[in-house]
C-alpha positions, 0 to 999 in steps of 0.5 A: 304123765302126758298119757294121763293128761291125754286120757284125761282130755280124751275122757273130758271130751268124751263126757262133753260130747256125750252130754251134748248128744244126750241133750240133743236127743232130749231136745229133739224128743221135746220138739217132737212132743210139742209138735205132736201136742200142736197136731192133736190140738189142731185135730181136736179143734177141727173135730169140735168145729165139725161137731158144733156145725152138726149140732147147729144143723140138727137144731135147725132141722128140729126147728124146721120140723116143729115149724112144719108141724105147727103150720099143718092145716090138719092141726089147725082144724083139730085145734078148732074142732077136736073130733076123731076125724081131725085127730086121725088126719093129724096122726096120719100127717105125723106118721108121714114124716120119715126124716129124723124118725130115728131121732124123734121118740114121740110127738104130742099135742097138749091142750091148754089144760095140760091134757094130751090130745094126740100122741104118736111114738116112733120106735127104734126099729122103725115101727110107728105107734099111735097111742091113745093112753092120753095123760094129764101132764098139767103138773109136769115140770116141762108144762109148768115151765112152758106156762111161764115162758118168756117169749111168745113163740119161745121153745122150751127144752128140757133134758129127761132120763128114762131108766130100764134096768141098769141102763139110762135113756136120755131124751130132750123134750122140746115144747113149742107153743101153738098159736093161731093168730095171736091166740094160744091154742095148745102146745106141741112137744117133741121128745128127742132121743138124745143118743140118736142125735149124737150119730154123725158128730164125729169127724175123726173116726179115731177113738182118741178124738172123743168129744164130751158134751158138758151141760151149762152146770158142768155135768156130763151129757156125753162122754167116753165113760157112761158111768159119769153121765147125767150127774144132774139127775142121778144121785150116785153120780153127783160127784162127776161134775167138771166144776168139782173135778177140774175147777181151773179148767171149768173156770177157763171154759166159763170165761172163754168161748173156746180155747186150749187148757193144760192141766197141772198133771200135763193133760191137754183140754180143748173146748168150745162153747155152743149155743143151742136154740139161741139161748141155752149153752153147752160145752164141747170138750176133748181131753188127752192125758199126758200118757195119751200124748206121749203114746203118739211119740213113743216110737220117736222116743225109743228111736232117740234112745237107741241112737244116743246109745249107739253114739255113746258106744261109738264115742267110747270106741273112737273119740278122734273122728268125733268132730267128723261124726258130729258133722255128718250127724247134724247134716242127717238130723236136719234132713230127717227133721225136714222129712218128718215135718213134711211127711208126718200125718195122713194129709197130702204134703207138698214141699217146694223151694222158695220159688214155689218149684216142687221138691217133694210130694207124698202119695196122698198128694198124688191121689188127691190132685191127680198129679204125679211128682214127675208131672209137676217137677219143673212147673210153678206149683202156685200157678198150677194148683191154686185158684187163679180167679182170686190172685189178690187173695192168694198174694195176701196169703203169701204176704202173711207167710212171709211175715209169720212163716205160717198160714192156715185156712180153706183154699180152692185148688185145681186138680190135673183134670180141671176138677176144683177141690176145696182143701184145708191148707196149711203152709209152713215156711222153713228157714235156714240158720240165717233166717232166710226161707229156703222151703215151703211145706204145704199140707192139704186136707180134702174137704170137697164132699163136706163143703158140697154137702153143706151147700146142699143142706143150706139150699134145702133149708132155704128153698121151698121143695115144690116151687124152688122159691125161697121159703118163709124162713128165708123170707123173714131173714130177707125182710129183716135185712131190708128193714135194717137198710131202711133204718140205716138209710131212711131218706134214700132206701125205698122198698115195697112189700107185696103179698100174693094169694091164689084166688079160689084155690080151695075150690081147685083142690076140691074139684080137681084134686091136689095134683092140679093144685100143685100144678097151679102153684108151680105155674104161678111161682114160675110166672112170678119169677119170670115177671119180677126183676133180678133184684126182687125177692120172691118167696112162697110163705104159705100153701097158696100165698107168696111174698115179693120184696121189691127193693129201690121201688116206690108204690106207683112203680110196684103197682105197675109191675104187680098189675103186669104180673096179675094180668099175665096170670089172668090171661094165661090159659094154663091157669084156671084162676086169678091172683089177688095182691096187696102191696105196701111201702116198707117202713122201719116197723116190719110187723106193721108193714106186713100187716098193711100188705095183708090188709091190702090183700084182704081188700083185693079179696073182698072187692072181687079178687083179681086186682092189686090193692094198696095200703100205704104206711101212712094209712090208719090201720088200727 
């Protein structure tokens, strides 16, 4: 009887312990699965942010190109005199744009009647074609839409498809009204190869992280399955609409700028909304089925099953030492979870104790920073690696970690050779059973090259390539900012705007060539920069025209400064000409202020050049 009871207790104990083991490994797998979902979500968000940034850069690049094309003197002359010579000059200018030709399929100038006047096509193999089969596009959808545009300088974008056999080619046609002064002369159109613009949108080269691009009406513009694309234009693909296929997901995307959505079938969707050309909207979407998410942790699942079977066999063979085995197993389990959380993934990983002394680093960390595990074993990692120039920000981060046990963002770190790196940093606090922090797990992803590229592209988009002064786009931003300050502090903020033009510049180009003209522009730019203050904003806004914004400056002081600049240029023997200047005091009406400065410049030109003229904001300029 005792033996039967003992066997019963033993069996009950074995069943209880077996159940605990099964539940333990099931919980462990669930935990790993959730970690994997979080990692996939983070990577997808990073991919979407990168794609959104690249789309914005492409948008800015195309706007800049349209701006350059629209401001060319050759097109200006052709608009007034549409002869063969001027047409040939415009064609040569357009063919001289090597940048972005793999994206641009065709550039066309259309007159107000809808008749093509100039057309240049760019083939994928690099050959450029000047076409003369000019078409009447007055009845086309894009031309009719351009005629009814809302804004004076508003670009019209239209998605178009071209079919060749069973394949479709997607294009985006950008139509830009071409004005001279306030007079509409015609339209510039760029036909963009949509597929070519998608190159470089992928941050992760892993096929799992494929970004789909969805139109504002729910149709696929880009995706893994080409047979689902362009349902808005292809009748047999009308059913591939996200609003019909995933109505709950689509509603969520409509209601939020970005987010994460889990479908009822277990699929994970990460999305964000992108505004193109300030008005048009598209959606970026990354989707992962439950099968794809589970595939990431298949090895861990198999390992968990194998461990559970082994433990069940051991329990069946020997129940008495079960308590001891459970103790050892729990200890090893905690260590394995710590190692898995710290070293999983491809990023650089650093584990420290609660006092920021190194416990463990992986090989990627050594490659990234130049420090080996031995070299930083006894040092304070926080003081050794991270930016000492911003201690307040660093303390704020650690206060956040102490409160939420987590922080993620960009940080500057210093490598062994003193090289400054930019890294996406993730800090995770690990706590014991009492809730006290015992370790920190710090993961680093090096984005230094990407940040440098972003800074370089930002510089190129805001600077004039010849003089390195600010360009017209940056000038317009600065002027708006200055006017905003005047609106906010109308009684205290005084500023002036000056327009500067090189006298007889066309004669210099005609008599001495464009090289001499470029030299004069560079010298004038240098002297403008040297003779203005560090608070002044100097920009080249046209061929030989410059603008100067002078904050905290009245008209009398501005006139003295500008006359000093004018005199220094007039007496410089290296410059075979003079400059004329028009200046006005800035008001809340930016357009009127610019017009005042332009009137003053015209007055300087009209009464002999080489002088500074003033047009006050209170003057009647009607």
